[in-house]
C-alpha positions in Angstrom: 0.0 0.0 0.0 1.4 3.4 -1.0 0.6 6.4 1.1 1.1 8.7 -2.0 -2.3 7.4 -3.3 -4.0 9.0 -0.3 -5.5 12.2 -1.5 -7.8 14.7 0.2 -11.4 14.2 -0.8 -12.5 17.1 -3.1 -15.2 19.4 -1.7 -14.1 19.4 2.0 -14.0 23.2 2.1 -13.7 25.4 5.2 -17.3 26.6 4.6 -18.6 23.1 4.8 -16.6 22.6 8.0 -18.1 25.7 9.6 -21.6 24.6 8.5 -21.2 21.2 10.2 -20.0 22.6 13.4 -22.6 25.4 13.6 -25.4 23.2 12.3 -24.9 20.6 15.1 -24.8 23.5 17.6 -28.0 25.0 16.3 -29.7 21.6 16.5 -28.7 21.3 20.1 -29.8 24.9 20.8 -33.3 24.2 19.6 -33.5 21.3 22.0 -32.1 23.5 24.7 -34.8 26.1 24.3 -37.5 23.4 24.5 -35.9 22.1 27.7 -35.6 25.5 29.3 -39.3 26.2 28.8 -40.5 22.9 30.1 -38.1 21.4 32.6 -35.8 24.1 34.1 -37.4 26.2 36.8 -34.5 26.7 39.2 -30.9 25.8 40.1 -31.9 22.4 41.4 -33.4 21.5 38.0 -30.4 23.0 36.2 -27.8 21.0 38.0 -29.5 17.8 39.0 -32.6 17.4 36.7 -34.8 17.0 39.7 -33.4 13.5 40.2 -35.8 12.2 37.5 -33.5 10.9 34.7 -34.6 7.4 33.7 -32.8 4.4 32.3 -32.9 5.3 28.6 -31.6 8.8 28.9 -29.3 7.7 31.6 -27.5 5.1 29.5 -27.3 7.4 26.5 -25.9 10.3 28.5 -23.3 8.2 30.3 -22.1 6.7 27.0 -22.0 10.1 25.4 -20.0 11.8 28.1 -17.6 8.9 28.3 -17.2 8.7 24.5 -15.2 11.9 24.4 -12.4 12.9 22.1 -10.1 10.4 23.7 -12.4 7.4 22.9 -13.0 8.3 19.3 -9.6 9.7 18.4 -7.1 8.3 20.9 -8.3 4.8 20.3 -7.1 5.1 16.7 -4.0 6.9 17.8 -2.9 4.2 20.3 -3.7 1.5 17.7 -1.6 3.4 15.2 1.3 3.7 17.7 1.2 0.2 19.3 -0.9 -2.0 17.0 -3.5 -4.4 18.5 -1.9 -4.1 21.9 -2.6 -0.4 21.9 -6.2 -1.1 21.0 -6.5 -3.7 23.8 -5.0 -1.6 26.5 -7.1 1.4 25.5 -10.5 -0.5 25.2 -10.6 -3.0 28.0 -10.3 -0.6 31.0 -12.7 1.9 29.4 -16.0 0.2 29.8 -15.0 -1.3 33.2 -14.2 2.2 34.5 -17.9 3.1 34.1 -19.2 -0.2 35.6 -16.9 0.0 38.6 -18.8 3.0 39.9 -21.8 0.7 40.8 -20.6 -0.2 44.3 -19.8 3.4 45.1 -23.0 4.8 43.7 -24.9 2.1 45.6 -23.4 3.3 48.9 -23.8 7.0 48.3 -27.3 6.9 46.9 -28.4 4.8 49.9 -26.8 6.9 52.6 -26.8 10.3 50.9 -29.9 10.4 48.6 -30.0 14.2 48.4 -26.4 14.7 47.4 -25.2 16.9 44.5 -21.4 16.7 44.3 -18.6 14.4 45.5 -17.0 17.4 47.3 -20.2 17.8 49.3 -19.8 14.2 50.4 -16.2 14.7 51.4 -17.1 17.8 53.5 -19.8 15.9 55.3 -17.7 12.7 55.6 -14.7 14.5 57.3 -16.6 16.6 59.8 -16.9 19.7 57.7 -13.2 19.8 57.0 -12.4 22.8 54.8 -9.1 21.4 53.8 -10.4 18.0 52.6 -13.4 19.5 50.8 -11.3 22.3 49.2 -8.7 19.8 47.9 -11.5 17.7 46.3 -13.3 20.8 44.9 -10.1 22.1 43.4 -9.4 18.7 41.9 -12.9 18.4 40.4 -12.6 21.9 38.9 -9.2 21.2 37.5 -10.4 17.9 36.1 -13.5 19.4 34.5 -11.4 22.2 32.9 -9.0 19.6 31.4 -11.9 17.5 30.2 -13.3 20.5 28.4 -10.0 21.5 26.8 -9.2 17.9 25.8 -12.4 17.8 23.8 -11.9 21.2 22.4 -8.5 20.0 21.2 -10.2 17.0 19.7 -12.7 19.3 17.9 -9.9 21.5 16.5 -7.9 18.5 15.3 -10.7 16.9 13.3 -11.9 20.1 11.8 -8.4 21.3 10.9 -7.4 17.9 9.5 -10.5 17.4 7.4 -11.5 20.9 6.3 -8.2 22.8 6.4 -9.6 25.3 8.9 -7.1 26.9 11.3 -7.2 24.8 14.4 -7.4 27.8 16.8 -10.5 29.1 14.9 -12.1 25.7 15.0 -11.6 25.6 18.8 -13.2 29.0 19.3 -16.2 28.2 17.1 -16.7 24.8 18.7 -16.5 26.2 22.2 -19.1 28.9 21.4 -21.5 26.4 19.9 -21.5 24.2 23.0 -21.6 27.0 25.6 -24.5 28.7 23.9 -26.8 25.7 23.9 -25.7 24.3 27.2 -26.2 27.6 28.9 -30.0 27.4 28.7 -30.8 23.9 29.9 -28.0 22.7 32.1 -28.0 19.0 32.9 -31.3 18.4 31.2 -29.8 19.7 28.0 -26.7 17.6 28.5 -28.7 14.4 29.1 -31.0 14.8 26.2 -28.5 16.0 23.6 -26.1 13.4 24.8 -28.6 10.6 24.2 -29.2 11.8 20.6 -25.4 12.2 20.1 -24.9 8.6 21.3 -27.1 7.4 18.4 -25.0 9.5 16.1 -21.8 8.0 17.4 -22.6 4.3 17.2 -24.1 3.1 13.9 -22.7 5.9 11.6 -19.2 5.2 13.0 -19.5 1.5 12.1 -20.7 2.4 8.6 -17.8 4.8 8.0 -15.1 2.4 9.2 -16.6 -0.4 7.1 -16.4 1.9 4.0 -12.8 2.8 4.8 -11.8 -0.9 4.8 -13.8 -1.3 1.6 -11.7 1.4 -0.1 -8.4 -0.4 0.7 -7.3 -2.7 -2.1 -7.7 -6.2 -0.8 -9.8 -5.1 2.2 -9.3 -6.1 5.8 -7.0 -9.1 5.0 -4.6 -6.8 3.1 -4.6 -4.3 6.0 -3.7 -6.9 8.6 -1.0 -8.4 6.3 0.6 -5.0 5.8 0.4 -4.2 9.5 2.2 -7.5 10.3 4.9 -6.8 7.7 5.5 -3.3 9.2 6.2 -4.9 12.6 5.2 -8.4 13.7 4.5 -7.0 17.2 1.7 -4.9 15.8 -0.5 -8.0 15.7 0.4 -9.0 19.3 -2.3 -8.1 21.8 -0.1 -8.4 24.9 3.0 -6.2 24.3 5.1 -5.4 27.3 6.3 -2.1 25.9 2.7 -1.0 25.2 1.7 -1.9 28.8 4.6 0.0 30.3 4.5 2.8 27.8 0.8 3.8 28.4 -1.4 0.8 29.1 -1.1 0.5 32.9 -1.0 4.3 33.4 -4.1 4.6 31.3 -5.9 1.8 33.1 -5.5 3.5 36.5 -6.2 6.9 34.9 -9.5 5.7 33.4 -10.6 4.3 36.8 -9.7 7.6 38.4 -11.4 9.5 35.5 -14.8 8.2 36.6 -14.4 7.8 40.3 -12.8 11.2 40.7 -15.0 13.1 38.2 -18.0 15.2 39.1 -19.4 14.6 35.7 -20.3 11.1 36.7 -21.3 11.8 40.3 -23.7 14.5 39.0 -25.3 11.8 36.8 -25.4 9.3 39.7 -27.4 11.7 41.8 -29.6 12.8 39.0 -30.8 9.3 38.0 -33.9 7.8 39.5 -32.8 5.9 42.6 -34.1 2.6 41.3 -32.3 3.0 38.0 -28.7 4.0 39.1 -27.0 0.6 39.2 -28.3 -1.0 36.0 -27.7 2.3 34.2 -24.0 2.3 34.9 -23.7 -1.4 34.1 -25.4 -1.1 30.7 -23.6 2.1 29.8 -20.2 0.5 30.5 -21.0 -2.6 28.5 -22.5 -0.8 25.5 -19.6 1.6 25.3 -17.1 -1.1 24.2 -18.0 -1.3 20.5 -17.3 2.4 19.9 -13.6 2.6 20.6 -13.0 -0.9 19.1 -14.7 0.2 15.8 -13.0 3.6 15.5 -9.6 2.2 16.7 -9.4 0.1 13.6 -8.6 3.2 11.6 -5.2 3.2 13.3 -4.4 -0.1 11.5 -5.1 1.4 8.2 -2.7 4.2 9.0 0.0 1.6 9.8 -0.8 -0.4 6.6 -0.2 2.7 4.4 3.0 3.6 6.2 1.7 7.0 7.4 4.0 8.8 9.8 3.3 11.3 12.5 4.9 14.0 10.3 2.5 13.2 7.5 -0.4 14.2 9.8 1.0 17.3 11.4 2.9 15.6 14.3 -0.1 14.7 16.4 -1.0 11.0 16.1 -4.6 11.8 17.3 -5.2 13.1 13.8 -4.7 9.6 12.2 -8.4 8.8 12.1 -9.5 12.1 10.5 -6.6 11.9 8.1 -7.4 8.3 6.9 -11.2 9.0 6.5 -10.6 12.2 4.6 -7.9 10.9 2.3 -8.9 7.4 1.4 -11.5 8.3 -1.2 -14.8 8.3 0.6 -17.6 10.5 -0.7 -17.9 13.9 0.9 -21.1 12.8 2.6 -19.4 10.0 4.4 -16.5 12.2 5.6 -19.1 14.6 7.0 -20.8 11.7 8.8 -17.5 10.8 10.4 -16.9 14.4 11.4 -20.3 14.6 13.0 -19.4 11.4 15.0 -16.4 13.1 16.4 -18.2 16.4 17.0 -21.1 14.6 18.7 -18.6 12.9 21.1 -16.7 16.2 21.8 -19.8 18.4 22.2 -21.5 15.9 24.5 -18.5 15.7 26.8 -18.0 19.4 26.9 -21.6 20.2 27.8 -21.6 17.4 30.3 -18.4 18.8 31.9 -19.9 22.3 31.8 -23.0 21.1 33.7 -20.7 19.4 36.2 -18.8 22.6 36.7 -22.1 24.4 37.4 -23.0 21.9 40.1 -19.6 22.4 41.8 -19.8 26.2 41.7 -23.4 26.2 43.0 -23.0 23.7 45.8 -19.3 23.7 46.8 -18.5 27.3 46.4 -21.5 29.6 46.4 -23.7 27.7 48.9 -20.7 26.8 51.1 -19.2 30.3 51.4 -22.3 32.4 50.8 -25.2 30.3 52.0 -27.7 33.1 52.1 -27.3 33.8 48.3 -30.8 34.2 46.8 -32.1 31.5 44.4 -32.2 34.1 41.5 -28.5 35.1 42.1 -27.4 31.5 42.5 -29.1 30.6 39.2 -27.2 33.3 37.3 -23.9 32.6 38.9 -24.2 28.9 38.1 -24.9 29.6 34.5 -22.1 32.2 34.2 -19.6 29.7 35.7 -20.1 27.6 32.6 -19.0 30.4 30.4 -16.0 31.2 32.6 -14.9 27.5 32.6 -15.2 27.3 28.9 -13.1 30.5 28.4 -10.3 29.2 30.6 -10.3 25.8 28.8 -10.2 27.6 25.4 -7.3 29.8 26.5 -5.3 26.7 27.4 -6.1 25.0 24.1 -5.0 28.0 22.2 -1.6 27.7 23.8 -1.1 24.7 21.5 -0.4 22.0 24.2 -0.1 18.4 22.9 -3.3 16.2 23.0 -1.8 13.0 24.2 0.2 14.8 26.9 -3.0 16.4 28.1 -4.7 13.1 28.5 -2.0 11.3 30.4 -1.3 14.3 32.7 -4.9 14.6 33.5 -5.2 11.0 34.4 -2.0 11.0 36.5 -3.4 13.8 38.6 -6.8 12.2 39.0 -5.1 8.9 40.0 -3.8 10.7 43.2 -7.4 11.0 44.5 -8.6 7.6 43.3 -7.8 5.4 46.4 -8.4 8.0 49.0 -11.9 8.7 47.6 -12.7 5.0 47.3 -11.6 4.3 50.9 -13.6 7.3 52.1 -16.7 5.8 50.6 -16.2 2.2 51.6 -14.0 2.2 54.7 -15.4 3.9 57.8 -11.9 4.0 59.4 -10.6 6.6 56.9 -9.8 9.8 58.6 -9.1 13.4 57.5 -5.4 13.2 58.0 -5.0 10.1 55.9 -7.4 11.4 53.2 -5.7 14.9 52.8 -2.2 13.4 53.3 -2.7 10.7 50.8 -3.7 13.0 48.0 -1.1 15.7 48.8 1.9 13.3 49.1 0.8 11.4 46.0 1.0 14.7 44.0 4.1 16.1 45.7 6.1 12.9 45.4 4.5 10.8 42.7 4.2 13.5 40.0 8.0 14.3 40.1 8.7 10.6 40.0 6.5 10.3 37.0 8.4 13.2 35.3 11.8 11.6 36.0 11.1 7.9 35.6 8.2 7.8 33.2 4.5 6.8 33.2 4.7 3.3 34.8 6.8 4.1 37.8 5.2 7.4 38.3 1.6 6.1 38.2 2.4 3.1 40.4 4.0 5.5 42.9 1.0 7.8 42.9 -1.4 4.9 43.6 0.7 3.3 46.3 1.5 6.5 48.1 -2.0 7.7 48.2 -3.5 4.4 49.3 -0.9 3.4 51.9 -1.1 6.9 53.5 -4.9 6.5 54.0 -4.6 3.0 55.3 -1.8 3.7 57.7 -3.5 6.8 59.1 -6.8 4.9 59.5 -5.1 2.1 61.4 -3.3 4.5 63.7 -6.3 6.6 64.5 -9.6 5.0 63.2 -12.4 7.4 62.4 -15.4 5.1 62.8 -17.7 7.2 60.6 -21.5 6.8 60.9 -22.8 6.9 57.3 -26.3 7.6 58.5 -25.4 11.2 59.1 -25.1 11.7 55.4 -28.9 11.6 55.2 -29.1 15.0 56.8 -27.5 16.6 53.7 -30.2 18.3 51.7 -28.7 21.6 50.3 -30.6 22.8 47.3 -33.5 20.3 47.7 -35.0 22.5 50.4 -34.6 25.5 48.3 -36.0 24.2 45.0 -38.2 27.1 44.1 -38.5 29.0 40.8 -35.7 31.4 40.0 -37.9 34.0 38.6 
C-alpha cells in the first residue's frame, strides 16, 4: 500500500466545516430552548434534573460523556502507535471504568440520597473539613477544565485535519457552539442532547469504518497483512512495551477519571434511585463497540506507512486523516466528522454542567449560604461560560493532545484510592485522606516526570492508598454513614428562580 495514493477528498471546504460545526450547535440549541421552557425552573433542576433521569436517557448520557475525544480519536492513535496491543490496553479498562462505579453509587445513593457533588460528600464525611473539601473541589474543577479543553482540542484536530480550517479558529467556534446551547438547559440539555449524540456516534461510525476498509485494495485481510509486515509485534495483543508505555497508566487513569470526576457523580445523583446501578452497568457494557470500531482506523494508517509527520505531528489526527484521504464520498466524511463532534460536544456540555454543580454547591452555597435563588441561578450559568473560556485559552496555547490526556489521568489517580476508601472504609480519617492526596501529588508527580509513566503512576497509587490505610489504622475514624442523610442543600430551596 502506497501512502502517496491517499489524496484529500475534493469538496471538503472550510465553509462546509463551519456549516457542520454550527449546524450541530443550532440543532442542540433548539433542544435546549425546548428544555428550558418545560423542565428548568431553578438551580436544582439546572444541575441535578430534579433526580428524574430514567434508564434510557441515563445510559445514553453516560455513553456520550464517556465517548469523548479520547475514545473516538485516541483509540485510533494508540492502535496506530502500538498495533492491536494499543487497542487492547485502550479499550478493556474503558467500559470497566464506568461499571466499577456501581458499588460506590450504591453506597452514596443509599446513605446520601440528596447529594449533588462528591466534594459535598467529602465535606460531610470529614466533619466539615475545609481542607479536605477544598482539595477535592479544586481537583474536580481542574479535572473538569481539562476535560473540556481535551475535547476542544479534539474538535480542533478533526476540523483542521479534514477541512483545512485553522485549528485555533475551530476551537473557538466549537466552544461557542457548545456554551450557547448548554447555557440554557444545564444538565437536562446535556442528558437529552447526549442521548441523541450517542445514536450519532454508534451506527454511523461502524458504517464509515466499514467503507474505509472497503476502499483499501484487498480489504481487511490486506490491511492486517501489511500491519504485520510493518512490525510483527503490531498483531500481538499483549506487548510489554505497550503496557509499560501507556497501558497500565491509562488503566489507572481511566478508573480515576470516573471515580474522581464530578461529571459522573452528578449523573449518579440525577438518575432515579431505582435505575442507578443498572444504568451504569449497561452504559459501560454498551460503550465497548465504539472505541473498538474507531480504533481500527489506526491499523489502516500503519498499513499505508503513514508517519506522524504526515499528519501534522499529532497522532490523534490519524483517524480524521485516513477518513478524509482514502477516497470516501464527501457525505461519508461529513458523517465521520459529526461522529467526532457529537462525542466532543457531549462531553464538553456534560463537563460544563458538572462545573455548574460544583460552583453552586461547593463554592457559592458553602461560602455564601444566604445567596438568593435568583442570584445563584445566574452565577451557576455564568460559571459555565468562565470555565469554557479558561479551557479555550489553554487549548490556544497549543499543548499536545496525548500529553494532556496522560497528565490529566495522572493527577486524577492521586485522588482515586483516598476517595474509594472514604466511601467504603469507615476508618478513613481526615489526615489520611488529605495526606494521601497531597503526598501522591508532591512525590508521585515528580517521580512520573523523571522515571516515566509506569513508575510514576504506580508510585502515585501506592503513596495515596498506603497513607490513607496507615493513618486509618493508627487513628480510626469510625464514621457513621447515616449522618449523610441530613445533607439536603438545594433540595430544600428548589423554588423557581424567577
